[in-house]
C-alpha positions, 0 to 999 in steps of 0.5 A: 322534747322526745324525737323519734322516727316511725315506719308504717307500710300503708297510708290507708289503714286506721293506724296511719295518723291522717289528722296529724298529716293533714295538719302538717300539710296545712302548716307547710308552704311547700304543700301541693295537691299531690302531697294530699292524702287523697292523692297519695292514697289513690297512688298507693292503691294502684302500686304494682306488685313489684313496688313496696310502700314504706312510710317514714314518720318523724315526730317531736313528742306527739307532733308530726313534723315530717312524713316521707312516703317512699316506694321501693322499686326494681331498677333494671340496668345492664341486665342486672336488677338493682333497687331504687327508692322513689317518692310515692306518686311517681310517675304521675305527680307533677310537683311534690313538696318534701313534708318536713317542718323547718325546725326539724331539718336536723332529723333528715340525717337520721332519716336518711340513715333509717331509709338506707337501713330499712330499704337498701338501695342503689339510688334514691330519686325524688322527681319534680321537686321545686327549686326553692330555698326551703327544699335546697336546705332540706335536701343538702344534708342528703347530698353530703352523705351520698357517694354521688348526687345530682340536682338536675332541672326537669322542667320550668313551669310558667306561673301567673300571679293574679292581680286586678290588672287581669280584669283588663283585656290582655295586650299584644298578639294574645288579645287578638287570639282571644278575641278571635276565639270568643267570636268563633265560640259565640258564632257557634253558640258555645258557652264557657262554664265553671264547674266545682265538682263535689263527691256526688258530681265528680264521677259523671264529670270525669266521665264526660271529660274522659269522653272528650279526651278519648276523641282527641289526639291524646286518646288517639295516641294513648297519652291522656290521663284517662287512657286505659292503663294502670294509672287511669284508676289512680287519676279517677280515684285521686280526683274523686277524693280531692273533689270531696275536699273541694279542691277540683275545678273545671272550666269547659266550653259547652255546646247545646249542653255537650262539653267540647273542650275543657281544662281540669285543675286542682286548687290548693292554698290559693294556687290553681294547678292547670292539670289537663286539657282536651278538645274535640278535634272538630272544634280545634279551630275555635282556639278554646284552650286559650279562652278557657285559660283566660276563664281561670284568670277571671274565676281566680280573681272572683274567688281570691286565688293567688296564682295560676300554675301550669303544674308541669310542662316539657323541659324543651319546646313547651307549648303551654299557653300560660307562657304568653302571660306568665309573671314568673316560672318555677324550676323543677329539680330531679334530685338523685342520691347514689348510695355508697353500696357497690350497686350505688357506685356502679350505677353512679359510674354508669350514669357518669359515662352516659352523660359523656356519651349522650351529647355525642350520640345526639350529635350523631343522630342529628347528622344522620337525620340531616344526611337522610333528609339530604338523600331524600331531596335528591331527585332521581333521573327519569327513565 
């Protein structure tokens, strides 16, 4: 059996083995919607001029057993520009699986050597990698061949494994909140709707969702997925291509034919990734988010999904409503591999210093904030 490594510079050309890559995705349990060619091609099309794409293909004879799409990015540190390598999809992708067959693990060491030879860098960083045994086994060889490395928790994602028990009314405080949301929705005449957009309907669907998000606090703060910026086209093009493959799902609360609240998700291998939600501020009191999350549960049971997944949450103080009903959680890791090049050693040392300084800086900020609050509470004598 002949094994070889091949480099390409685009996922969008006819030379890229698209069929072989999709077959690889179907074989691997670590595949997510953000590994799909539809999403990655949209990411490539919105790369900044400063970032260059390098796609490493791993072959066993005529069988594709691995694909690692990487972007070479400038990293500005202490007035010096270094080179960092990231997985294509950064920073929007919520979860990336490393696309490599289990029987091709031995190719990772030559793959790392090939990456360092083609893209000399200070640091290779992969964000949002699930802390699964499969990924640990795949990435451990890279750790052994790095000057310094780290696998740092970036978030804990709640997930819910669907079962027939979910057809029954949920217990506890969540039941009260759901009942209240249903009563308020019924009182104003709002109805819950399920939408599976296709290649024809996805653009008007996204336009409607974008209007809701723009009117919400996310639009006001400019942090929504449809907010103006370089990533807007990526999201629209990615969801459009994924809808053509039947992977997009929407649950919305509609009032007189108008969307007033929605949850947008991606379905892949029996797992629904709850990607985004928004609601019109004048309907905030309805509690529609929890109501629509419950609709994911019932839709999943009707269609035989296995999991409802929060996709990504904040590391600290996550307010995702799936926490109320989760059956497990998935740890996301950010893997960082520092090269033995001078720039990698310097960057690694700077990072070590930052880890020492950061707790002290946080303590100082906390004390300063406390002193400021105490000073503000002191009443001034009346004149």
